[in-house]
C-alpha positions as CSV (number, residue, x, y, z in Angstrom):
1,M,-16.4,-15.9,-112.4
2,S,-13.8,-17.8,-115.5
3,Q,-15.8,-20.0,-117.3
4,S,-13.0,-22.3,-116.6
5,R,-14.2,-22.6,-113.1
6,F,-17.3,-24.6,-114.4
7,S,-15.3,-27.2,-116.7
8,R,-15.7,-30.5,-116.8
9,L,-17.9,-30.2,-113.5
10,P,-18.3,-33.9,-113.2
11,D,-14.9,-35.0,-113.5
12,L,-14.2,-32.3,-110.9
13,G,-16.8,-33.8,-108.4
14,D,-15.7,-36.9,-108.2
15,R,-12.3,-35.2,-106.7
16,I,-13.7,-33.6,-103.9
17,K,-15.0,-35.0,-100.6
18,V,-17.6,-33.4,-99.2
19,S,-19.3,-33.5,-95.0
20,F,-22.0,-31.8,-93.5
21,E,-22.8,-30.6,-90.1
22,F,-26.1,-31.1,-88.5
23,F,-27.4,-30.2,-85.3
24,P,-29.7,-32.3,-82.7
25,P,-33.9,-30.8,-83.6
26,K,-34.8,-28.5,-80.2
27,S,-38.9,-30.0,-81.1
28,D,-40.7,-32.4,-83.1
29,D,-40.9,-29.3,-86.2
30,M,-37.1,-29.5,-86.2
31,E,-36.6,-33.1,-86.2
32,T,-38.7,-33.3,-89.1
33,R,-36.9,-30.4,-90.6
34,L,-33.8,-32.0,-90.4
35,W,-35.1,-34.8,-91.4
36,E,-35.7,-33.9,-94.6
37,T,-32.1,-32.1,-94.9
38,V,-30.6,-36.1,-94.1
39,K,-32.5,-37.3,-96.6
40,R,-31.9,-34.5,-99.3
41,L,-28.2,-34.8,-99.0
42,E,-27.6,-38.5,-98.8
43,P,-27.4,-39.1,-102.5
44,L,-24.5,-36.8,-102.1
45,N,-22.7,-39.4,-100.7
46,P,-21.1,-37.5,-98.3
47,H,-17.7,-38.9,-96.9
48,F,-19.4,-38.3,-93.4
49,V,-21.7,-36.0,-91.7
50,S,-21.5,-35.1,-88.5
51,V,-24.1,-34.0,-85.0
52,T,-23.3,-31.2,-83.1
53,Y,-23.0,-30.8,-78.9
54,G,-24.7,-28.3,-77.6
55,A,-23.1,-25.4,-75.4
56,G,-22.3,-26.9,-72.0
57,G,-22.9,-30.7,-73.2
58,S,-27.0,-29.6,-73.3
59,T,-27.6,-31.6,-76.2
60,R,-26.1,-34.7,-75.3
61,E,-29.4,-37.2,-75.3
62,R,-30.4,-35.8,-78.6
63,T,-27.3,-36.0,-80.3
64,A,-27.1,-39.7,-79.3
65,R,-30.2,-40.0,-80.8
66,T,-29.9,-38.7,-83.5
67,V,-26.6,-40.3,-84.4
68,G,-28.4,-43.4,-83.9
69,R,-31.1,-42.7,-86.3
70,I,-29.0,-41.7,-89.2
71,L,-26.8,-44.9,-88.4
72,G,-30.2,-47.4,-88.2
73,E,-32.1,-45.3,-91.1
74,T,-29.5,-43.8,-93.1
75,T,-26.4,-44.9,-95.6
76,L,-23.9,-42.0,-93.4
77,L,-21.2,-42.4,-91.8
78,P,-21.9,-40.2,-89.0
79,A,-19.3,-38.8,-86.4
80,A,-20.0,-37.5,-83.2
81,H,-19.6,-34.0,-81.5
82,L,-17.9,-34.5,-78.3
83,T,-17.1,-31.7,-75.6
84,C,-15.2,-31.6,-72.0
85,I,-17.4,-28.9,-70.8
86,D,-19.9,-28.7,-67.2
87,A,-18.4,-32.7,-67.1
88,T,-16.4,-34.8,-65.2
89,C,-13.6,-37.1,-67.3
90,E,-16.0,-40.2,-66.1
91,E,-18.7,-38.5,-67.2
92,V,-17.0,-37.9,-70.6
93,D,-15.5,-41.7,-71.0
94,G,-19.7,-42.6,-70.2
95,V,-20.2,-41.0,-73.7
96,I,-17.7,-42.2,-75.9
97,R,-18.6,-45.7,-74.3
98,Q,-22.2,-44.3,-75.2
99,F,-21.7,-43.7,-78.9
100,V,-19.2,-46.1,-79.3
101,D,-21.9,-49.2,-78.3
102,L,-23.9,-47.2,-80.6
103,G,-21.4,-47.8,-83.5
104,V,-19.7,-44.6,-84.3
105,K,-16.4,-44.8,-85.6
106,R,-16.0,-40.9,-86.1
107,F,-15.5,-38.1,-83.8
108,V,-15.3,-34.5,-83.6
109,A,-13.3,-34.0,-80.5
110,L,-14.1,-30.2,-79.3
111,R,-13.5,-27.9,-75.6
112,G,-16.7,-27.1,-75.8
113,D,-18.3,-23.3,-75.2
114,P,-19.4,-22.8,-71.7
115,A,-23.8,-22.7,-71.5
116,S,-23.5,-19.7,-70.2
117,G,-22.5,-17.8,-73.3
118,V,-20.5,-15.0,-75.1
119,G,-18.6,-13.3,-72.4
120,T,-18.1,-16.0,-69.8
121,R,-14.4,-17.6,-69.5
122,Y,-13.5,-20.7,-70.2
123,Q,-13.0,-22.9,-66.7
124,P,-11.7,-26.4,-66.9
125,H,-14.4,-28.3,-65.0
126,E,-13.2,-30.0,-61.7
127,G,-12.3,-33.2,-62.2
128,G,-12.7,-33.2,-65.9
129,Y,-10.8,-32.4,-69.2
130,A,-9.2,-29.4,-69.4
131,N,-9.0,-28.9,-73.2
132,G,-9.5,-30.4,-77.1
133,A,-6.2,-32.5,-76.6
134,E,-6.8,-33.7,-73.6
135,M,-10.3,-35.0,-75.3
136,V,-8.6,-36.1,-78.0
137,A,-6.5,-38.5,-75.7
138,A,-9.8,-39.9,-73.9
139,I,-11.5,-40.7,-77.3
140,S,-7.9,-42.0,-78.5
141,Q,-8.0,-44.5,-75.3
142,H,-11.2,-46.3,-76.4
143,G,-9.9,-47.2,-79.7
144,S,-8.5,-46.6,-83.0
145,F,-11.2,-43.5,-84.7
146,D,-11.1,-41.4,-87.4
147,I,-11.2,-38.1,-84.9
148,S,-11.9,-34.1,-85.9
149,V,-11.2,-31.2,-84.0
150,S,-11.0,-27.8,-84.4
151,A,-8.7,-24.7,-86.1
152,Y,-8.6,-21.3,-86.8
153,P,-7.6,-19.8,-89.6
154,E,-8.2,-16.5,-87.7
155,K,-7.2,-17.7,-84.4
156,H,-9.2,-18.5,-81.2
157,P,-10.8,-15.4,-80.0
158,E,-9.2,-16.5,-76.5
159,S,-5.7,-17.5,-77.5
160,P,-3.2,-15.0,-77.0
161,D,-1.2,-15.2,-80.4
162,F,-1.2,-18.3,-83.5
163,A,2.1,-19.7,-81.9
164,T,-0.5,-20.9,-78.9
165,D,-3.5,-22.1,-81.7
166,I,-1.2,-23.9,-83.8
167,D,1.0,-25.7,-80.3
168,M,-2.7,-26.5,-79.2
169,L,-3.5,-28.2,-82.7
170,K,-0.2,-30.2,-82.6
171,R,-1.2,-31.3,-79.4
172,K,-4.1,-32.3,-80.7
173,V,-2.7,-34.2,-83.7
174,D,-0.1,-35.9,-81.0
175,N,-2.8,-37.1,-79.3
176,G,-4.7,-39.0,-82.6
177,A,-6.6,-36.2,-84.6
178,T,-6.8,-37.4,-87.8
179,R,-8.1,-34.0,-89.7
180,A,-9.0,-30.6,-88.7
181,I,-11.9,-28.7,-89.6
182,T,-11.6,-25.1,-89.7
183,Q,-13.9,-22.0,-88.0
184,F,-15.9,-20.9,-91.2
185,F,-13.9,-18.3,-92.7
186,F,-14.7,-15.7,-95.8
187,D,-11.5,-14.8,-97.1
188,N,-9.6,-17.4,-99.0
189,D,-5.8,-16.1,-98.2
190,I,-7.1,-16.4,-94.5
191,Y,-6.8,-20.1,-94.9
192,E,-4.0,-20.7,-97.0
193,R,-2.0,-18.4,-94.9
194,F,-3.2,-20.4,-91.8
195,V,-2.5,-23.5,-94.0
196,E,0.9,-22.8,-94.7
197,R,1.5,-21.6,-90.6
198,V,0.3,-25.1,-90.0
199,R,2.6,-26.9,-92.4
200,R,5.8,-24.6,-91.4
201,A,4.6,-26.1,-87.7
202,G,5.5,-29.8,-88.9
203,I,1.3,-30.5,-89.0
204,Y,0.1,-32.7,-92.1
205,I,-3.3,-33.9,-90.9
206,P,-5.6,-32.2,-93.5
207,I,-7.0,-29.0,-92.9
208,V,-10.8,-28.9,-94.0
209,P,-12.3,-26.0,-94.8
210,G,-15.1,-25.0,-93.1
211,I,-18.1,-23.4,-95.3
212,L,-20.8,-21.2,-93.9
213,P,-23.4,-20.8,-96.5
214,V,-25.7,-17.6,-95.1
215,H,-28.5,-18.1,-94.8
216,N,-29.2,-15.1,-92.8
217,I,-26.7,-12.2,-92.6
218,K,-27.7,-10.7,-90.1
219,Q,-26.8,-14.3,-88.0
220,V,-23.7,-14.6,-90.1
221,G,-22.6,-11.5,-88.3
222,N,-23.6,-12.4,-84.5
223,F,-21.7,-15.5,-85.8
224,S,-19.0,-13.7,-86.6
225,A,-19.0,-11.7,-83.8
226,R,-19.0,-14.4,-80.9
227,A,-16.1,-16.6,-83.1
228,G,-13.7,-14.0,-84.3
229,A,-14.1,-14.3,-87.8
230,H,-14.0,-11.3,-90.2
231,V,-17.1,-10.6,-92.4
232,P,-15.8,-8.6,-95.7
233,A,-17.3,-5.5,-96.7
234,W,-17.8,-7.1,-100.2
235,L,-19.6,-9.9,-98.5
236,L,-22.3,-6.9,-96.7
237,E,-22.6,-5.4,-100.1
238,R,-24.0,-8.9,-101.6
239,F,-26.9,-8.7,-99.5
240,E,-27.5,-5.3,-98.9
241,G,-31.1,-4.5,-99.6
242,L,-32.2,-8.8,-99.6
243,E,-33.4,-8.4,-95.6
244,N,-37.3,-8.8,-97.2
245,D,-35.9,-11.0,-100.5
246,P,-35.4,-14.4,-99.3
247,Q,-35.3,-16.0,-102.6
248,T,-33.4,-13.8,-104.0
249,H,-31.0,-13.7,-101.1
250,M,-30.4,-17.2,-101.3
251,L,-29.7,-17.7,-105.0
252,V,-27.0,-15.2,-104.4
253,A,-25.4,-16.9,-101.2
254,A,-25.2,-19.9,-103.6
255,A,-23.2,-18.1,-105.6
256,V,-20.8,-16.3,-103.3
257,A,-20.1,-20.1,-101.2
258,A,-19.9,-21.6,-104.8
259,E,-17.2,-19.1,-105.7
260,Q,-15.8,-19.2,-102.4
261,V,-15.6,-23.0,-102.6
262,L,-14.8,-23.1,-106.7
263,D,-11.7,-20.5,-105.7
264,L,-10.3,-22.9,-103.1
265,I,-10.4,-25.7,-105.7
266,E,-8.2,-24.5,-107.8
267,R,-5.6,-23.5,-104.7
268,G,-6.1,-27.3,-104.7
269,V,-8.5,-27.7,-102.0
270,G,-10.5,-31.0,-102.3
271,D,-12.4,-31.7,-99.1
272,F,-14.5,-29.4,-97.9
273,H,-16.8,-29.0,-94.7
274,F,-20.1,-27.2,-95.3
275,Y,-21.9,-26.3,-92.0
276,T,-26.0,-26.8,-93.2
277,M,-27.7,-25.4,-90.1
278,N,-30.5,-27.8,-91.0
279,R,-31.4,-26.7,-94.0
280,A,-30.6,-28.7,-97.1
281,D,-31.1,-26.3,-100.4
282,L,-28.0,-24.4,-100.2
283,A,-25.5,-27.1,-99.6
284,F,-27.1,-29.1,-102.4
285,A,-27.2,-25.9,-104.5
286,I,-23.1,-25.5,-103.4
287,C,-22.4,-29.2,-104.2
288,H,-24.4,-29.4,-107.4
289,M,-21.7,-25.9,-109.4
290,I,-18.8,-27.9,-108.0
291,G,-19.9,-31.0,-109.5
292,V,-20.9,-33.7,-106.8
293,R,-24.3,-34.7,-107.1
294,P,-26.1,-37.7,-107.3
295,Q,-24.7,-40.9,-108.7
296,H,-27.8,-40.9,-110.9
297,A,-27.4,-37.4,-112.1
298,L,-23.7,-38.0,-113.1
299,S,-24.8,-41.3,-115.2
300,A,-27.1,-38.6,-117.0
301,V,-24.6,-36.1,-117.8
302,A,-22.5,-39.1,-118.7
303,E,-25.0,-40.4,-121.6
304,T,-25.7,-37.3,-122.4
305,T,-22.0,-36.6,-123.5
306,S,-21.2,-39.9,-125.3
307,A,-24.1,-39.1,-127.5
308,A,-23.2,-35.8,-128.0
309,A,-20.2,-37.4,-129.0
């Protein structure tokens, strides 16, 4: 990695916006870990944080509680995930109103995955919204909101071709989407080619790369199989022999993700969305390496630089 990538990182950090994704806890222990993660990442002043909505709407109430707690107990700006799986339009509209009443101004609108999991073909719920574009339109009917939607650099696994995928993204934008967050990827050329396709289609909202730090390489393989995302051979090689060495695994994971982000920055990307898996260490380390740091840390760097001059 070139030395230039690490030069003047505090200045670089001022030009970068990051966001973090959390999922609602399923137990007391998981809730404790989530809030440790939230408080650890809060000083990085992210653009927003998002809270996921489980397959089939299975975490609806926990998502609402988590979003409400973030609003009430932190300085963070939460975006509530919302899906249309296994729910009527009236039920989804009720959830939207619930989030709006909490004070939510940001949403992540997704079609969602069937609760029955992999291999189950998606079927719109009878009397429900059919897809992400209809979800965006439903949210927009309740007011003016910041609405993020999904995008797939390697094509949605159910789409027959890129043209179909991009047409759906265009419909989401026409209905009020303000940003797209991509499925995770590990090859930056794939992301760049996707953005070129999107721009040629007349879509100009930000296409924010979704970054997945590799907490567990086997788990990433499972995620990738479901999402249709390519795992390069070089990535697997980086983690060979580290199955029983979590400390080295984490160091390698931080370096790999930072290298990916720094390369994207060199290509002109300024916004990044991190899939945290409710763990702070890797996301915090990566942000530190790209110059996104707590304000007190940046002040200390500035004072040291000034003194040295």
